[in-house]
N, C-alpha and C positions, 0 to 999 in steps of 0.2 A: 553439578554445578557448572554453569559456562564459565569459560577462563574471564579473567578480567580484561578489559580493553584498555590499552596504554592511553595515557593522558598526553603524551609527547613522545615523539620519535626524532632521532638524531644521532649525532656521533660524539662520543667522548674521546676528547683528545688530549695526549699527554707528550708534549714534545713532538717526536715523530711518529708516535704510536696512535692510531685512529681505531676505534672500536665503534661501530655501529650498534646503538642502545636502545630501549625503549623504556619510558617512566610510567610507573604504574603506582596509584595512589595507594598507601599502606594504612591511611586512618578510615575508619569507617564511623559515621555520626549516628549515635543511637538515640538522640535526644527525640523526646516526644513532641510531635507537633501538633497544633490545634489549629482550628477554622475559628471565625469570629462569627458570632450570631448576636441577633438582639434579643435581650433576655425576655424569657416569657414567651418566645416565638419561635418556629424552626426557619427563620428567616436568615440567610447567610449575609455578612457584610461585605461587601466588594468595595475597592478602590478604583476610582476613574481619575484620568488625566483630564484635568479641565482648565480653560482660561480663567484667571482668578478675576478677570475684570468682567467677563460677560457670562462666565458659569456655563460656557459651551465646552463639551467634549473634544479632545483634540488628538488626530490620528498620530501614531508613534512617527510616522514619517516626516510629520510636519514640525517636528520638536527639535529644536538645537540647544547647544549648552550653553550656560553662560558664567562667566567669571566675574565675581563681584569685586570692584575697585574700592579703595580706601573712603572715596567720596560717595560711594553708595551707587554709581553707576556700573553698568556691566559690560564687558566684552564678550560679544556673542561670537561662538565657534562653532562651525559645521562639522558633522561626523568626519566627512571626506578630509577636511582639513588636518584631523588629528590622524587620520589614516597615513597621510601623506608623510609626517614626520615621525610617525612610530617607528621603531626598530625593525618591524616586520616580522614573521614568524621564522624564529631563527631555528637553525638545524644543527647547531653546534655548541659543544658544551665544552668549553678550553679551560682546562686547568692551569691557571695562573700562577700558582703557588702553593705550597704546602705548608700546614701549622699544626702544632701538638694540639690535638683536641683537648686536653686538659687547660690550653690557654683561652679558650673561647668561652665567655662568660654566657650561661645558659638564657639570659635576657635577649640574645640575638636569634635563639631558634625559633622557627615559625611552624612549618608542617614538613612531615617526612614521608618519603617517597621511596619505593624500590627503582632499583635501576638494573634491568637485565639486560644481556646480549640479545641483540634482535634477531639472531639465529644461531644454530649450533656451529655454524663455521666459523664463529667469533669465539668459542669457548675457550680456548687456548690463551688468547693476549687478555680477555677478561679474567680469566682465573689467574693468570699471571699478576696483574694489577690489584686485583682483590688479596692475594696473598701478601704482595709486597706492602700494602697499606696495612693488612693486619699484623705483619711483622713489626714495622716501624711505628705503630700507632699514631699515625699521622693521617690527616685528611687532605684532600685536595680542594682549594679555593677557586669558584669558578663562576662565571655569569651565563645566563641564558634567557631566552625569551619565552614565557610560556603564555598563550591566551593573550596576546599583545601587549603584555608588561614584562619588563626587564627584572630579574631576580638575581640576588647573590646568592650563592648556593655552596654547601659543603658535601663532597662526595667521601664518603668513609666506608670502611669494611663492616660488614654486619656478619651474621649466623650463614655464612655460605651464599651471599649475596650482596652486591654494594648497595647503600643507601644514600639516598640524596635528601639533604635538610635544607628548604629554603630558609634564609636567614633575613633578618631585619637589616637594612643599612643603619650606619651609625647616625644618621640624621634622623631616622625614625625614632630613636630612644630619647625619651625627654630628659632634659636636665635635671637632676634629682635635688639640687640645691635651689634650682627655682620653682618646682614642683612642690617640695615638701621642705619649706625655710624655717618650720617649728620643730625639726627633729631634735631629740634632746641629744646634748652634747656627749661625748665619749668618755665614760667614767673608767677609773682605774679597776680593772678585773682582779678583784682580791677580795677577802672575807669570806666568811661562814656560808652567806647565800650563794655567793658565786660557786662555791665548791660543792655546794650541795646541787646546784644546778648542772655542774658538770656531772655528777654521780647520777642524777635523773636521767641525763642523755646517754650516759653508759648503759644504766640499767634497762634502757628502752630499745637499745642498738640490737639490730637482728638483721640477718642477710634479707638482700632485698629481692622479694619474690612478688613481681607486679600482677600476678594471678590472684594472691590474697586480696586485693582491692577492687571492690565492685562499685558500680555507681549506685548506691542505695537509694537516692533521690528518685533516679528514673525507676527502679523498681517499684518505689512507693506510688509513683504517678500511676504505673500499670495497675496497682492493686486498688488505688481510689478509682480509675475508670471501670475496673471490674465490679466494685462494690457498689457504685453508682448505677449501673448496668442492672445488678440485681435488686436495687434498692435497699440495699443494706446501709447502716448508719457506719459515717466514717469517723474513725479515731483520730483526733488530732496528734501531731508528734509533742514529744516532752519539751518544755521549755529550755532554753539555752541557759548554760551554766552563767553565774553572777560573776562579774570581774573580781579578781583576787585583790584584796585590800593590801597595803603596803604593810599593814603591822601584822596582816597574817602570812606574809611572804614566806618567811622561813618555815613556818608550820605546814603549809600548804607544800611546799618542795620536799619536806620531810616524808609526810605521808606519800607523797607520790613517788618518792623514790622506793619506799617499802611496797608499794603496791607494784611499781615496776620490776622489782626484785622477784616479788612472788610470781608475777606473771612469766618473768623468765625460766623459774624453775619448774613451771607447769609443763607437761608433755604437750607440745603443739598439736591438736586434732584437726580435723576440717572446720572451716570457716562456716558460721552458722548460715551467712548468705548462700553457701553449696548445698545445704540439706533441703529435702524436700518438706512441705508442710507435716505429713505425716512423721518423718523424722524428728522434725522440732517438737510435735506433740509428745513423742514419746521422750524425749529429752527432758522436756519440762515436766514430765509425770516422774521421771526418775530424781528431778530435783524438788519435787513437792512443791511446784508454783502453782499457787491458789488462783483460781479462775481461769485457768488454761482452756478449758473447754469452749468457752467464749470468745477466746482470744482469735483475732486474724494474726496473718503471717507477721506483718510488722511488729503487733504487740508482742508476739511470742518472742521475736528476735531481741526487742528491748528488754523483755523480762530476762531472758537468759543471759544478755550482758552483764545487767545489772546484778544477777545472781553469781556470776562468775567470780 
């Protein structure tokens, strides 16, 4: 596999220490993307840029941006005018301060990148700063420009590599009281329901293992595509659970705690999503699941989960 191309190159500056670095995307999109077609045909649907008054298509070079005012009028802005006031392609990632990572609300986090030294000539200062951040469990707060946009960023220690998280600015976060005015008022945290809810959380607590969690919906989308390609019948997913009624809250919590404790006592084996279709068939046979021979992968996983 060819090495990843950096999305940004510049220098990480901390006081008088400057280390040339390269930024690489650490996130990969696995979303299934679709094209649009007219139903009953193989004709693609495409979009055109058209003048809403004349209906004529407009070339991209002839399009300018418009900002709508309160009175409905627009201020038109040329692309060159935006370029003139833009901060430019910054080559500097200046750490302005350090903060405790635990003090930063996860709401501020946006996207994660790897920050690697530009060459082996800078391995020593890079490794020194990486070790110091890991030792103090602190992260550097900085601003930089990527693709013509200024970002607030957090530089922190990862496993053998620096990580850079782009952050939302404070002004980007909505005011909770204005956006959600009808939230329930805080109630006293006591009573048997509260104790049972705490017990439920404790019963379901386990070590964080991100590899245990898969995008099962995307897996099922791939299975849907494969089934339709073969002309097979598509099995719908199970209905969502009904909301818990207030009168049933204690009973629901009590049963959930028991189920959670039973699950915790079981020896944790491989996740169903990690098994092959043949392995799922074999496991279904051992558990004597009826109708298993006609089940597709998604159905087998559901049946095995319900039988566990």
